[in-house]
C-alpha positions as CSV (number, residue, x, y, z in Angstrom):
1,M,226.7,-47.3,194.9
2,A,230.1,-45.6,194.3
3,L,232.5,-45.6,197.3
4,R,233.5,-42.4,198.9
5,A,236.8,-41.5,200.6
6,K,235.0,-41.9,204.0
7,D,233.9,-45.5,203.1
8,I,237.4,-46.5,202.0
9,A,238.9,-45.0,205.2
10,E,236.5,-47.1,207.3
11,M,237.3,-50.2,205.4
12,L,241.1,-49.6,205.8
13,G,241.0,-48.4,209.3
14,V,242.6,-45.0,208.6
15,S,241.3,-41.4,208.7
16,T,239.3,-39.9,205.9
17,A,241.8,-37.1,205.7
18,T,244.6,-39.6,205.0
19,V,242.7,-41.4,202.3
20,S,241.8,-38.0,200.7
21,L,245.5,-37.0,200.6
22,V,246.4,-40.3,198.9
23,L,243.6,-40.2,196.4
24,N,244.4,-36.7,195.4
25,N,248.2,-37.3,195.2
26,K,248.9,-34.6,197.8
27,P,251.7,-34.5,200.4
28,G,251.2,-35.2,204.1
29,V,251.4,-39.0,204.1
30,G,254.7,-41.0,204.4
31,E,255.8,-42.7,201.2
32,K,255.7,-46.2,202.7
33,R,252.2,-45.7,204.2
34,R,251.0,-44.1,200.9
35,Q,252.1,-47.1,198.8
36,E,250.4,-49.5,201.2
37,I,247.1,-47.5,201.0
38,I,247.4,-47.3,197.2
39,Q,247.9,-51.0,197.0
40,K,244.8,-51.7,199.1
41,I,242.7,-49.3,197.1
42,K,243.6,-51.1,193.9
43,E,242.8,-54.5,195.5
44,M,239.3,-53.1,196.2
45,D,239.0,-52.2,192.5
46,C,238.9,-48.5,193.4
47,G,242.1,-47.6,191.5
48,Y,240.0,-45.3,189.2
49,M,239.7,-43.0,192.2
50,L,243.4,-42.3,192.3
51,K,244.5,-39.1,190.6
52,E,247.3,-39.7,188.2
53,Q,250.7,-38.9,189.7
54,R,252.3,-35.9,187.9
55,I,255.4,-36.8,186.0
56,N,258.4,-34.7,186.9
57,N,260.8,-34.5,184.1
58,G,262.7,-31.6,185.6
59,S,262.5,-27.8,185.2
60,I,262.4,-25.5,182.2
61,G,263.9,-22.0,182.7
62,F,261.9,-19.0,181.4
63,V,264.5,-16.4,180.7
64,V,263.5,-12.7,180.5
65,Y,266.4,-11.1,178.7
66,K,267.0,-7.4,179.2
67,R,269.4,-5.4,177.0
68,E,268.1,-1.9,177.2
69,G,265.1,-2.6,179.5
70,S,262.5,-0.2,178.2
71,I,260.5,-2.7,176.2
72,V,260.4,-5.4,178.8
73,D,259.8,-3.1,181.8
74,E,257.3,-0.7,180.3
75,S,254.9,-3.1,178.6
76,P,255.8,-6.7,179.6
77,F,254.2,-8.7,176.8
78,F,255.4,-11.9,178.3
79,T,253.0,-11.5,181.3
80,Y,250.1,-11.9,178.9
81,I,251.3,-15.3,177.6
82,L,252.7,-16.9,180.8
83,E,249.6,-18.9,181.6
84,G,249.7,-20.7,178.3
85,I,253.4,-21.4,178.6
86,N,253.1,-22.7,182.2
87,N,250.1,-25.0,181.3
88,R,251.9,-26.4,178.2
89,I,255.1,-27.1,180.2
90,N,253.1,-28.8,183.0
91,H,251.4,-30.9,180.3
92,Y,254.8,-32.3,179.3
93,G,255.7,-33.1,182.9
94,Y,258.1,-30.2,183.5
95,T,258.0,-27.3,185.9
96,L,258.6,-23.6,185.0
97,N,261.2,-21.4,186.8
98,F,262.0,-17.8,186.1
99,L,265.3,-16.2,185.7
100,Y,266.2,-12.6,184.6
101,I,269.4,-12.0,182.6
102,N,270.5,-8.4,182.2
103,K,273.0,-7.4,179.5
104,T,274.8,-5.2,182.1
105,M,275.5,-8.2,184.4
106,P,279.1,-9.5,184.4
107,R,279.4,-12.3,182.0
108,T,280.3,-14.8,184.7
109,E,277.1,-13.9,186.6
110,Q,275.0,-14.4,183.5
111,E,276.5,-17.8,182.9
112,H,275.9,-18.8,186.6
113,Q,272.3,-17.8,186.4
114,I,271.8,-20.1,183.4
115,K,273.8,-23.1,184.5
116,S,273.1,-23.2,188.3
117,G,269.4,-24.1,187.9
118,G,269.9,-27.5,186.4
119,Y,267.5,-26.6,183.6
120,K,266.6,-29.3,181.0
121,G,265.9,-26.5,178.6
122,L,265.2,-22.7,178.3
123,I,262.4,-20.6,176.8
124,I,264.0,-17.2,176.1
125,F,261.9,-14.1,175.9
126,A,264.1,-12.4,173.4
127,V,262.3,-9.2,172.3
128,E,265.3,-7.1,173.3
129,M,268.0,-9.5,172.1
130,Y,270.4,-8.9,169.2
131,Y,272.4,-11.5,167.4
132,D,275.5,-11.1,169.5
133,D,273.4,-12.0,172.7
134,L,272.8,-15.5,171.4
135,Q,276.3,-16.7,172.0
136,L,275.8,-16.8,175.8
137,F,273.0,-19.4,175.4
138,K,274.8,-21.4,172.7
139,E,277.8,-21.8,174.9
140,S,275.7,-23.0,177.8
141,Q,274.9,-26.1,175.7
142,I,271.4,-26.1,177.2
143,P,268.7,-26.6,174.6
144,F,266.6,-23.5,174.1
145,A,263.8,-21.9,172.1
146,I,263.5,-18.2,171.3
147,L,260.3,-16.4,171.9
148,D,259.3,-13.0,170.2
149,N,262.3,-12.7,167.9
150,S,263.0,-14.6,164.7
151,F,266.8,-14.5,164.3
152,Q,266.3,-15.5,160.7
153,E,270.0,-15.7,159.9
154,N,270.7,-17.9,162.9
155,D,270.4,-21.7,163.3
156,V,268.1,-21.5,166.4
157,D,264.5,-22.6,167.2
158,A,262.3,-19.4,167.3
159,V,258.7,-18.4,167.5
160,S,257.9,-14.9,166.4
161,I,255.0,-12.7,165.3
162,N,254.5,-12.3,161.5
163,N,255.1,-8.6,161.7
164,V,255.1,-8.2,157.9
165,Q,251.6,-9.7,157.6
166,G,250.2,-7.7,160.6
167,T,251.6,-4.4,159.4
168,S,250.4,-5.1,155.8
169,K,246.9,-5.8,157.1
170,A,246.9,-2.5,159.0
171,V,248.1,-0.5,156.0
172,S,245.7,-2.3,153.7
173,Y,242.8,-1.4,156.0
174,L,243.7,2.2,156.2
175,C,244.1,2.5,152.4
176,G,240.8,0.7,152.0
177,M,239.2,3.3,154.3
178,G,240.4,6.0,151.8
179,H,243.6,7.1,153.5
180,R,246.6,7.8,151.3
181,E,248.8,10.0,153.4
182,I,249.6,7.8,156.4
183,G,252.2,8.6,159.1
184,Y,254.3,6.3,161.2
185,I,254.9,6.7,165.0
186,R,258.3,5.1,165.6
187,S,259.9,4.2,168.9
188,K,263.4,5.5,169.5
189,V,264.1,2.2,171.3
190,R,264.7,-0.2,168.4
191,I,264.0,-3.9,168.4
192,N,263.8,-6.4,165.6
193,S,260.0,-6.5,165.6
194,F,259.8,-2.7,165.2
195,D,262.3,-2.8,162.3
196,E,260.2,-5.4,160.5
197,R,257.1,-3.4,161.0
198,Y,258.7,-0.2,159.7
199,N,260.1,-1.8,156.6
200,A,256.8,-3.6,155.9
201,F,254.9,-0.3,156.4
202,K,256.9,1.5,153.7
203,H,256.7,-1.4,151.3
204,K,253.0,-2.0,151.6
205,L,252.1,1.7,151.5
206,R,254.0,2.3,148.3
207,S,252.6,-0.9,146.7
208,L,249.1,0.3,147.3
209,G,249.7,3.8,145.9
210,G,250.0,5.6,149.2
211,I,252.4,8.3,150.0
212,F,255.4,7.5,152.3
213,N,256.7,10.8,153.5
214,K,259.6,11.0,155.9
215,E,258.0,14.2,157.3
216,Y,255.2,12.0,158.6
217,V,257.5,9.8,160.7
218,V,257.3,10.7,164.4
219,D,260.1,9.4,166.6
220,V,259.0,9.0,170.2
221,G,260.4,7.8,173.5
222,Y,258.9,4.5,174.9
223,S,257.1,5.5,178.1
224,E,253.6,6.9,178.0
225,E,254.8,10.4,179.1
226,D,257.7,10.4,176.5
227,V,255.3,9.4,173.7
228,K,252.9,12.2,174.6
229,R,255.6,14.8,174.9
230,D,257.2,13.8,171.5
231,V,253.8,13.6,169.7
232,K,252.8,17.0,171.1
233,K,256.1,18.5,170.0
234,Y,255.6,17.1,166.5
235,L,252.1,18.5,166.2
236,E,253.1,22.0,167.2
237,G,253.0,24.4,164.3
238,R,252.3,21.7,161.7
239,K,250.4,23.1,158.7
240,R,249.9,19.7,157.1
241,L,249.4,16.3,158.7
242,P,248.6,12.8,157.4
243,T,245.0,11.6,157.8
244,A,246.1,8.6,159.7
245,F,249.0,7.2,161.8
246,F,250.2,3.6,162.3
247,A,251.9,3.1,165.7
248,E,254.5,0.4,166.3
249,N,252.5,-1.0,169.2
250,D,249.4,-0.3,171.3
251,L,251.2,1.5,174.1
252,I,252.6,4.0,171.6
253,G,249.2,4.2,169.8
254,C,247.1,4.9,172.9
255,S,249.6,7.4,174.3
256,A,249.6,9.2,170.9
257,I,245.8,9.3,170.9
258,R,245.8,11.0,174.3
259,A,248.4,13.5,173.1
260,M,246.5,14.3,170.0
261,Q,243.3,14.8,172.0
262,E,245.1,17.1,174.4
263,C,246.2,19.2,171.5
264,G,242.6,19.6,170.3
265,Y,242.5,16.9,167.6
266,R,239.5,14.6,167.4
267,I,240.0,10.9,166.9
268,P,239.1,9.6,164.3
269,E,237.4,12.7,162.8
270,D,240.7,14.6,162.4
271,I,243.3,11.8,162.6
272,S,242.9,8.0,162.5
273,V,245.2,5.7,164.5
274,V,246.0,2.0,164.3
275,G,248.2,0.1,166.8
276,F,249.7,-3.4,167.0
277,D,249.5,-6.3,169.6
278,N,245.9,-5.9,170.9
279,R,246.9,-5.5,174.5
280,P,244.3,-4.6,177.2
281,I,245.4,-1.0,177.0
282,S,243.9,-0.7,173.5
283,T,240.4,-0.8,175.0
284,L,241.1,1.8,177.7
285,V,241.2,4.8,175.4
286,E,238.2,6.6,173.9
287,P,237.7,5.8,171.1
288,Q,239.1,2.3,171.5
289,L,242.1,1.6,169.4
290,T,241.9,-0.3,166.1
291,T,244.8,-2.7,166.2
292,I,246.5,-5.9,165.0
293,N,245.8,-9.0,167.2
294,V,248.5,-11.5,168.2
295,P,246.9,-14.7,169.4
296,K,248.5,-14.9,172.8
297,D,247.0,-18.3,173.6
298,I,249.2,-20.1,171.0
299,F,252.2,-17.8,171.0
300,G,253.9,-19.1,174.1
301,P,252.9,-22.8,173.8
302,A,254.4,-22.9,170.3
303,A,257.8,-22.1,171.8
304,V,257.3,-24.9,174.4
305,D,256.4,-27.3,171.7
306,L,259.6,-26.5,169.8
307,L,261.7,-27.0,172.8
308,I,260.1,-30.3,173.8
309,S,260.4,-31.7,170.3
310,R,264.2,-31.0,170.5
311,L,264.4,-32.5,174.0
312,D,262.3,-35.6,173.4
313,Q,263.1,-36.4,169.8
314,G,266.7,-35.2,169.6
315,R,265.8,-33.0,166.6
316,E,268.9,-31.3,165.3
317,Q,267.5,-29.1,162.5
318,S,266.3,-25.7,163.7
319,L,262.7,-24.6,163.1
320,K,261.1,-21.2,162.8
321,V,257.5,-20.6,163.6
322,E,255.7,-17.4,162.6
323,I,252.4,-16.6,164.4
324,G,249.7,-15.1,162.1
325,T,247.8,-12.0,163.0
326,S,244.3,-10.5,162.5
327,L,242.8,-7.0,162.3
328,V,240.7,-5.8,165.2
329,K,238.4,-3.0,164.0
330,R,237.4,-0.5,166.7
331,G,236.6,3.2,166.7
332,S,239.9,4.9,165.9
333,V,239.7,4.9,162.1
334,K,237.5,7.1,160.0
335,K,236.5,6.3,156.4
336,I,237.4,9.0,154.0
337,T,235.1,9.6,151.1
338,D,236.0,11.7,148.0
């Protein structure tokens, strides 16, 4: 019969609670006493009951970088991928610590934030970063991997969304549903991902014989209220509208749908809408938003893998990883028939 903690405790003459703490590798027992009990447990051929002690290789800093702030604050994408990042970092024997770097901080304070933690490496959530922001991290000489920005022209490890692929899938789907006049809802706050989506939209639409009309580009603020205000202003007095809109992300797409509905338009009967990211908000509108899915379960861990390969293997060559996307069909797109 298999031994229990209680049985081992009786045989060793200690409390069941003490044995349980040792078996589960939990604090509460002095190190000398712990090692004595572990040795006796192994002598009893019960070593299999000991939980493996977690390796502690040090800490990895997760940097949330703010330049303008709107993107990170209004829809913090990184919160959806944190669990995967933390689990992967723990798998490699490291711990995860947060730090926030704001572009408006004095340079000395930014440097102190990075260097004072004794981090073995950094994962940088860089959705708001530009090329000139990289210098701060390069000068720190701490190995790092970029998340949610490609920095194609820079010699840094980076994991990004394949924005060209995702946008092309959205445009192809709309064209396949019979739409030829397709509008674009564009954030006034610009980041690299949005620029990639905008350029891919124009290219793909033209290649499929659609009509890219600058009159159909709607520039909007980034908060929900700003999007609704700007979309409503655009719709006022318009005699001609596209049959569909592509929004740069789900927050913009869902806010635009609400604005259109408040102006009396039916979705998708009058106007179809497609978003990007497949965030939870995309299922909270009626109809639910058709969108482009980014696989959040592999997005963050991919950045951890890049960083660890540099730390453990001494890799010098930079690597770029693009995460593929998929189309999620919901109820916000209507098929147009001739």
